[in-house]
N, C-alpha and C positions, 0 to 999 in steps of 0.2 A: 521678760518678766511682766511687763505691762500687759501683754496679750493674755497671759495666764490669769492675772488678776481680773481683767475685764471678762474673761470667760467665766470665772468663778462668780463674779457679781451678777452676770447675766443669768446663770442658773439659779442663784439665790433669789433674784427678783421673780423669776417664773414660778419658783416653788412657793414663795411666800404669797404670791398673788393669784394662785390657781383659783381661789375662791371667787376672785373678781371676774372670772369668765362669765358668770351669770348676771353681771350688771346690765348687759344689754337686754336680757330677758326682763329684768326688773323694770328697766326704763319703759319697755313696751307695755308693762302692766301698770304704769304709773296712773293711768286714767281709771283704773278699776276702783270700785267702791267697796270697802271692807266693812262688814256689819260689826259694830261694837255692841255687845250685849249690855243691857242696862244694869247688871249686877255689880259692875265696877271691877270685880276680880276676874271675870270671864269664866262662865261655866264650862267645864270640860266636856269634850266629845259631843258638841252640838253643831250641826250644820243647818243653815237657815236660808230661806229665799225671801226677799223683801222687795216691795215696789217703792220706788222713791217718788215723792210728790214734787210738784213744780217749784215749791219754795221750801228750803230747809235752813234751820237756824241751829247753831251749836255753840256751846260755851265750854271752855276748858281752862284749867289752871296751867300757867306756863312759868318757866323759870328764866329770869334774866341774870346774866353773870357780870359782875363788876370785878375788875382785876387790878391789883397793885403789884408791882414787880420790884424786887430787890436783888442785888447781885452780891454773892458772898463766895470768896475763894474761887475755885475753878468751876463751880456750878452756878446755875441760875435758879433762884427760889421764887416761886410764884404763889401768892395767896389770893383766893377768890372768894367773894361774898355773894351767894345766891339770894335773890329776892323773888317774891312770888306776886304775880298779878293775874287778873282775869281778863280774858279776851273773848269777844263775841264776833262770829262771822256769819254772813248770810249769803247763800248762793241761790240763784234763780235759774230755772230751766223751763223751756217751753214745751218739753215733752216728758213723758213718764217712762222710766226705764226699769227693768227688772234685773237685779244683781244677786248672784249666789255667793254667799260667804264661804270661801273654800279654804279658810285658814283655821279650821277647828280640827285637830287630829282625831282620828277614828277611835271608837270605843275599844277597839282591839289592840291599841297601842300598848307596848310593854310598860310604859310610864304614863300616868294619868296627867297629860298635858292640858293646860288651859288653852282657850282660843287666843289668836294673835291680838295683841293690843300695842299701840304705839307709845313708846317712851316719850312723854311730853317734853322733857328737857332736851331731847335730841333735836326736835324740830325748832325749839326756841334758840338753842345754842348755834345752830347752823343758819337760821334765817333763810335767805334765798340762795345760799351757797350749797352746792351738792357736796355731800360727804358720804363716806362709806365706813361702817363699823369694821375695825381691823383686828380687834382682840377682845376676848371675854374670858374671865376667870373668876373663881370664887374661893374664899378661904373655908376650911372646915367649920369654923365657928361663925359663919353667917354673912361675911362681907362679900358682895359681888361687885366686880369692877369691869367696865368696858371702856374701849377707846375708839376714836374715829380718826379719819385721815386729816382732819382740820386742827388737830392738837387739843381736842377736848377729852377729858376723863370723866366718866360717869360712875357714880357709886350708889349702892343701895344696901341697907342692912336689915330690912324687914319687909316681908311680903312680896317685894320685887314687882309690884304692880306699876302701871304706867306713870303714876304721880309720885312714886317713892324714890325716884332717882335724882341725884344732884349732879349738876354739870360744873366742871372746873376747867377753865381755859388755861393751858400751859404755854407760856411764851419762852423764847430763848432756845427751844429745842428745834431739831431739824428732822422732819420725816414722821411717818406714821409709827405708832406702837404696834409691833407685830407679835410680840410674845410678852406675857405678863405672869408673874408668880406672886401669890399672896399666901404665905404660910399661916398667917393669923390676920385678924382685922386690924392689928397694930402695925403692920409693915407690908408694903408691896414694892416690887421692883420689876421693870420691864425693859425690853430692848426698843430703842427708838431710832429710826433711820438706819443707816448702815454702820454708824460709828458712835453710838451713844446709849447710855442707860438712864432711865428715869425712875426715881424712887420717892417714897413718902413713908415717914414713920408715924403718921396719923391719918391713914387714907380714909377711915370711916367718918372723919370729921368733915362736914360740908364745907368748911373753910380751910381744908388741909393745904399744906405747903408741899409741892412736888419739886424735886431738885434734879436737874439735868446735868450729867457729867459726860463729856466727850471721852471716847474710848480709842485706844491705839490700834484696834483691829476690828474686823467685821464680825460681830457677834451674831450667831445663828440660833442660839437657844439659851435659856436661863431657867433655873429651877432652885427653889429654896426648901430644904428639909425643915428649917425653922428660921426665925428671924436672925439667928446667929450663925447660920450656915447656908450660904448661897453658892451655887456653882454655875458658871457660864462656859460656853464653848464657842470657838470661832472657826473660820474657814481654813486656818493655817495649821490645824491639828493641836491647838493649845487648849488646855483646861484652866480656867480661872476660878479660884475659890477665895472666900472671905468670911470672917466672923463678924465683920462690921461693914456689910455690903453697901450701905448708903453713902459711904465716904469717898467714893471715887477710886480711880485706878491704883492710887498709892496704898490703899487698904486691901488690895487683892494680890494674891500670889499666883504666878503663871507657871504651869507645868506643860512641857512639850511631850505629848504622848508618842510612843514609838510608832514610826511609820508616817507621822504627820497626816493622819486621816482628815478628810474634808468633812467636818461635823455638820449635821443637819438638825439635831434636836437633842434635848437632855431632859431627864426626869430624875428627881431625888426623893426617896422615901424618908419618912420620919426616923427610921432606924439607922440612917446613915448611908444606905445603898444609893449609888448614882449610876445610871446607865445613859451613855451618850451614843446616839446612832450616827453612822457615817456612810459616805458613798461606798459602794461595793458590797452592800449587805452586812456591813460591820457594826459592831457595838463595842465601845470601851466601857468596862465595868469596874467599879471600885466600891469597897465597903469603908474606905478611908480616903475620901476624895481630896483632902488637903495634905496627903502623905507623900507627895512627890511622884515622880514617874514610875517608880517601882510598885506603887500601890494600884496602878491601872493595868488591866489585862485587856487585850483586844481579841474578840471572838467573831467568828462568822456565824451570823444568826439568820440570814435570809439568802436562800439560794435560788430564788425565782429567776428563770432565764428570760432573755429577750428584753424588748421595750415595754414600758408601761402603757396605761390606757391613753396617755397624752401623746404617744407616738414619738416622744423626744427623750424622756428620761428613762433610765434602766428600770425594769420592773422591780428589782430588789433595792431600790432607793427608798429607805424608810424616812418618811417626812414628818412623822409625829410619834411620840411615845409617852406613856403614862405608867408610873410605878407607884400605886397607892400603898404598897407595903414591900418589905424585903422578900416576900414570897409571891409577888405577882407583878409582872410587867406585860404591857400590851402595846405593840407598835402597829403602824399601818404603812404600807408601801404603795408605790405607783402602779403595781400590778394587781390591785384589788385583793391583796393578801394581808391577813393579820399575822403578826409574829407574837407568840405567847409563851411565857415561861413562868414556872413556879419556883425555879431555882436560877435566877438570872445570871449569877456569876459562874455557873457551871457550863462548860462547853458541851454541846449536844443536848441540852435541856430545852432548847427553843423549838416549838412546833409551828408549822406553817399551816394556816387555815385560809383556804381560798373562799372569799366572800364577795360574789358579784353584786349582791344586793339588788336594788330595783333600777339602778342607774349606772351600770358598769362602765360606760364610756367616760364617766367623769372621774373615776378613781376614788380612793378613800381620802378623807381629810383629817381633821384633828381628832385626837383621842383624849377622852376625859374619863377618869374613874373616881368613884366615891365608894370607899370600902371595897366590896367585892363586885359591885356593879360597874360596868364600863360602857361607854358610848362612843361611837365613831360617826362623824358626819360624812355625808356623801351627796355630791351633786346638788341639785336644786331642791333643798328642803327635806332630804331623807336622813334618817338616823338609824344606825345599826346598833343594837344594844344586847347586853347579856348580863344575867345575874350569876352566870357560871362561865367566865371567859375561857377557862381551860377545858371546857366540855366539847370542843370541836365545832364544826359548822352548824350542827343541829341546835347548839345552845345559843346561837345568835339570831335575833329577831329584827326584821326590817320594817320600819314604819315611815309613812309620809307625814311629817310633822307640819310642813309648810308648803303651800302651793305657789308661793310667790317668790321665794328667794332662798339661797343658801344661808347658812348661819354658823355661829360658833357656840359651843356649850361650855358652861362652868357649873360645878356642883359643890354644894356644901355637904354636911353630914346628912341632911334631911331633904334637900331640894336641889333641883337642877334648873338653870335658866338657859334658854336658847335665844340668842339675839341675832336677827337677820341683818343684812347689809344696810338697810335703811332705818334701823332702830326699832323694829318690831320685836316684841318679846313674847315668848311662851314660857310658862312656869310649870315644872313637873314635880310631883311629889314622889319621893323614893319609897 
């Protein structure tokens, strides 16, 4: 039994951290100079070449986080107060160099992305300690949330520019946040480490309290149709559902799905539909996720043969899924395939769309949808998008958004934010 659990955890770690394969590339680019345009918001679709002088001085606003901790019940609650200060740095060089800003998406991109800018709170919160962004999500009503590997949560509710993000240090939790769901700006919950959930019922507040609850199993995905319905899945084939999700395991009910599938991801639409993907190209679907085992059906939705682009995992292993409505679900597997359905609970309704994109050896990453527009990350800074996801391969468009790093995307009803591994942000208008 121990060897089986170790094998499952090994797969989970590789799957969650596939994005981290580009960190070495990012480190090699650490000495590059990124041109920040003077308009503050970042003009879209401009690439520029500039010569740096021998002396450069810059001033920026930074955020310092002060934390007080209190313990209640089984969870640890942390309240942080951000303060703002101004810092000035001067660098001196004996030579003049020419640098090309390569982080402005092209004018041909399907979404009008701004140029890359650095989230100021990210650099301040981490200081000299290296950290990697591990999760990004947005609520439909405008809250965007990101997390890093050092236990910091970043939130923004307007504009999403570099100075609009607040940093909150969460103590008492163990491990990085790998999945996050925010159905509204008044509630967020995410998976942290292998055995914990992190939640807040006031995440848009810069002084928000986040509560960590240990979990009895390894949670691989979580999704909330609303603040009163959240569903999580684990590696043992269990589905957990709750109408009061911030209250810890006692407030959740557990359902064992037939066949005990090894779940990899889940997405729930506002109409009550939930789709949980599992190893073997499977998906467990339900229109009443809290209704017990009989309310879940297991379908085969991905029949891709052989191994995926990583040479280890099966091609039909779906690692991410998004269901923006009861009439649309889009998943991505390790074989560079999209699985799409307009009737997700119906067997045979799922179509397989092969999408190599521009970086096929990396495979496809996270899927995010806003209304009928969907986005899939790929490799080092590519995004595959479509405003008609069910229209086949021709309906999907590949863009190089970032030349420096892979990223994760979250979308509101009107905007999308793409945040790379080192806290760089691109904002797109839908």
